[in-house]
MARMIMI-224064 format. One record per residue (C-alpha): z, y, x. Coordinates in steps of 0.25 Angstrom, whole numbers, padded with zeros to 4 digits, always signed. Last residue first. Layout:
BEGIN
ZYX/...
This chain:
BEGIN
+0282-0015-0109/+0284-0007-0122/+0289+0004-0113/+0278+0004-0104/+0268+0005-0116/+0276+0017-0121/+0274+0024-0108/+0259+0021-0107/+0258+0027-0121/+0265+0039-0118/+0257+0041-0106/+0244+0039-0114/+0250+0049-0125/+0252+0060-0114/+0239+0058-0108/+0233+0060-0122/+0240+0073-0124/+0235+0078-0111/+0220+0076-0114/+0213+0065-0107/+0201+0070-0099/+0191+0058-0097/+0184+0060-0084/+0169+0062-0085/+0161+0053-0079/+0150+0058-0070/+0136+0054-0073/+0129+0050-0060/+0118+0059-0056/+0104+0054-0060/+0096+0048-0049/+0086+0058-0042/+0071+0056-0046/+0062+0050-0036/+0055+0060-0028/+0040+0062-0029/+0040+0072-0041/+0050+0081-0034/+0040+0084-0023/+0030+0090-0033/+0040+0096-0041/+0046+0104-0029/+0047+0106-0014/+0042+0119-0007/+0056+0125-0008/+0060+0139-0006/+0074+0144-0005/+0082+0154-0012/+0090+0167-0010/+0099+0176-0017/+0103+0167-0029/+0109+0170-0043/+0101+0160-0050/+0097+0171-0061/+0092+0180-0049/+0084+0169-0043/+0077+0166-0057/+0073+0181-0058/+0068+0182-0043/+0060+0169-0046/+0053+0175-0058/+0049+0187-0051/+0044+0178-0040/+0036+0169-0049/+0029+0182-0056/+0026+0188-0042/+0020+0175-0038/+0010+0174-0050/-0002+0180-0046/-0001+0179-0030/+0000+0163-0033/-0014+0163-0037/-0018+0153-0025/-0012+0162-0015/+0002+0169-0015/+0009+0162-0004/+0006+0172+0007/-0001+0185+0001/-0016+0184-0002/-0015+0185-0017/-0004+0195-0017/-0014+0205-0011/-0024+0203-0023/-0013+0205-0034/-0009+0217-0027/+0004+0217-0019/+0017+0224-0023/+0022+0212-0031/+0021+0203-0018/+0030+0213-0010/+0040+0215-0021/+0042+0200-0025/+0043+0197-0010/+0054+0207-0008/+0061+0202-0020/+0061+0188-0014/+0066+0193-0001/+0078+0199-0009/+0079+0185-0016/+0081+0177-0003/+0071+0168+0002/+0075+0155+0009/+0064+0145+0014/+0068+0131+0012/+0053+0126+0012/+0043+0137+0015/+0040+0133+0030/+0040+0118+0028/+0032+0119+0015/+0021+0127+0022/+0011+0134+0013/+0002+0143+0021/+0000+0158+0018/+0013+0162+0025/+0021+0175+0024/+0034+0168+0023/+0038+0176+0011/+0025+0174+0004/+0025+0159+0008/+0039+0158+0002/+0035+0165-0011/+0023+0158-0013/+0031+0144-0012/+0042+0149-0021/+0033+0154-0031/+0025+0140-0031/+0037+0132-0033/+0051+0130-0029/+0062+0139-0026/+0076+0133-0021/+0088+0139-0025/+0102+0137-0018/+0112+0138-0030/+0118+0151-0036/+0112+0148-0050/+0106+0135-0056/+0115+0133-0068/+0114+0148-0071/+0099+0148-0073/+0099+0151-0088/+0085+0149-0094/+0085+0158-0107/+0091+0169-0099/+0081+0167-0089/+0070+0169-0097/+0076+0181-0103/+0079+0188-0090/+0065+0184-0085/+0059+0192-0097/+0068+0204-0095/+0064+0205-0081/+0049+0203-0082/+0048+0214-0093/+0046+0224-0081/+0033+0218-0077/+0030+0204-0070/+0020+0205-0059/+0008+0195-0059/+0008+0196-0075/+0019+0194-0084/+0016+0181-0093/+0005+0175-0085/+0013+0178-0072/+0026+0173-0077/+0020+0160-0081/+0014+0159-0068/+0026+0162-0060/+0035+0152-0068/+0043+0152-0082/+0045+0140-0090/+0059+0138-0086/+0063+0124-0081/+0078+0119-0080/+0085+0109-0071/+0100+0106-0069/+0108+0096-0061/+0098+0096-0050/+0098+0111-0048/+0085+0114-0055/+0076+0126-0058/+0062+0126-0064/+0053+0137-0066/+0040+0136-0075/+0025+0140-0076/+0020+0143-0062/+0032+0137-0054/+0045+0142-0050/+0054+0131-0046/+0068+0134-0043/+0077+0123-0037/+0092+0125-0037/+0100+0119-0025/+0111+0109-0021/+0103+0097-0021/+0097+0097-0005/+0085+0104+0001/+0074+0094+0003/+0076+0083-0007/+0083+0094-0016/+0069+0101-0017/+0061+0089-0023/+0072+0086-0033/+0073+0100-0038/+0059+0101-0041/+0059+0087-0048/+0071+0092-0056/+0064+0106-0060/+0051+0099-0064/+0059+0089-0073/+0066+0101-0079/+0052+0108-0082/+0047+0095-0088/+0036+0087-0082/+0021+0085-0086/+0017+0072-0079/+0004+0070-0072/-0004+0057-0073/-0009+0053-0059/-0024+0050-0057/-0025+0065-0051/-0037+0071-0058/-0037+0061-0071/-0021+0063-0072/-0023+0078-0071/-0033+0078-0083/-0024+0069-0092/-0012+0077-0090/-0020+0090-0093/-0026+0084-0106/-0012+0079-0109/-0005+0093-0107/-0013+0101-0117/-0004+0111-0123/+0002+0115-0109/+0017+0119-0108/+0023+0107-0099/+0009+0107-0092/+0011+0122-0087/+0026+0119-0084/+0024+0107-0075/+0015+0095-0072/+0019+0084-0062/+0010+0074-0055/+0016+0062-0049/+0013+0052-0038/+0000+0057-0032/-0002+0047-0021/-0006+0052-0007/-0015+0046+0004/-0021+0060+0008/-0034+0058+0001/-0027+0054-0011/-0018+0066-0012/-0029+0076-0009/-0039+0070-0019/-0028+0070-0030/-0025+0085-0026/-0040+0089-0027/-0041+0082-0041/-0028+0089-0044/-0034+0103-0042/-0047+0099-0049/-0039+0094-0061/-0031+0107-0061/-0044+0115-0061/-0050+0107-0073/-0036+0109-0080/-0037+0124-0079/-0051+0124-0083/-0048+0115-0096/-0036+0125-0100/-0022+0119-0099/-0015+0123-0112/-0005+0134-0117/-0016+0145-0118/-0013+0156-0108/+0001+0152-0103/-0003+0137-0102/-0017+0140-0095/-0010+0149-0085/+0000+0138-0082/-0010+0129-0077/-0011+0138-0065/-0020+0129-0056/-0016+0133-0041/-0017+0123-0031/-0006+0117-0021/-0008+0107-0012/+0004+0101-0004/+0002+0090+0007/+0013+0082+0015/+0025+0086+0008/+0038+0079+0013/+0046+0071+0003/+0059+0066+0007/+0065+0052+0009/+0079+0052+0013/+0083+0045+0027/+0093+0056+0030/+0084+0062+0041/+0073+0063+0031/+0062+0053+0028/+0049+0059+0023/+0041+0055+0011/+0027+0060+0009/+0021+0071+0001/+0008+0075-0006/+0010+0086-0015/+0000+0092-0025/+0003+0106-0032/-0003+0112-0044/+0000+0126-0045/+0003+0136-0057/+0008+0129-0069/+0011+0116-0060/+0004+0103-0058/+0013+0097-0047/+0005+0085-0040/+0012+0073-0032/+0010+0066-0020/+0017+0054-0013/+0010+0049-0001/+0003+0035-0001/+0009+0023+0007/-0003+0014+0005/+0000+0000+0000/
């Protein structure tokens, strides 16, 4: 039997990503995934959802072309595509069956539409393999935002592409009250004041812009720390550029220049609710989490039965009566 490399595909609202990985053995003897090839192509399925509620034929044809290229790359490098996950755009699409059938025909693997909470858990699982458990993962995608601490996981149907379609490239004065209302309906107190790892296209673009590099290198980006003051400076710098100049800035190619400011506005709002002054970037995420076996459920702790004082007295009296009888 051939020892094929494991591969996955993440079909998101803004981007479609191919991961080809391999298992390395860490110093503790634990198997950890290491990426060998990562390909990102922009398809923006979410645009159709926000415009008409379903994936259009032209958009589907573009997705099929991307996936056909991914299949050829994977098979050419001796990789087996083990899982394909579809997220927020497909959670909302009115015509999911048509898209699922087309994806299966292109890649020879049937995709699965996962819930927002599943997406959060898969992402957390991937990041903790590299950075430990006592963290919160914050995944800002094109159509949704997921947070997970291990014990709790939520999905908010807001992302960079969603905001771009709703408010344009640079949100106006109405953004502040809108974000306040969204976050009031999705309280984040359970995730507050913990180390935050930012995942997703917004995080990767921010890291590359901060480092002033046009080349995606996960080893350089992984675990990069950025404070909120620096984030504010980057938001100001990017916002002051024209649309044309933003398109040639580091990390903002492939259409990212149109949605990045919305993504950073939303990131700032979420961080304020989490009460943190800095965060780290991770390039791990859903596509990695799909390859890890699920963690075993935590054992249920038996609650100690509390005996009221009056019952304790009765038990003592019964015991004394029993001794007298003997």
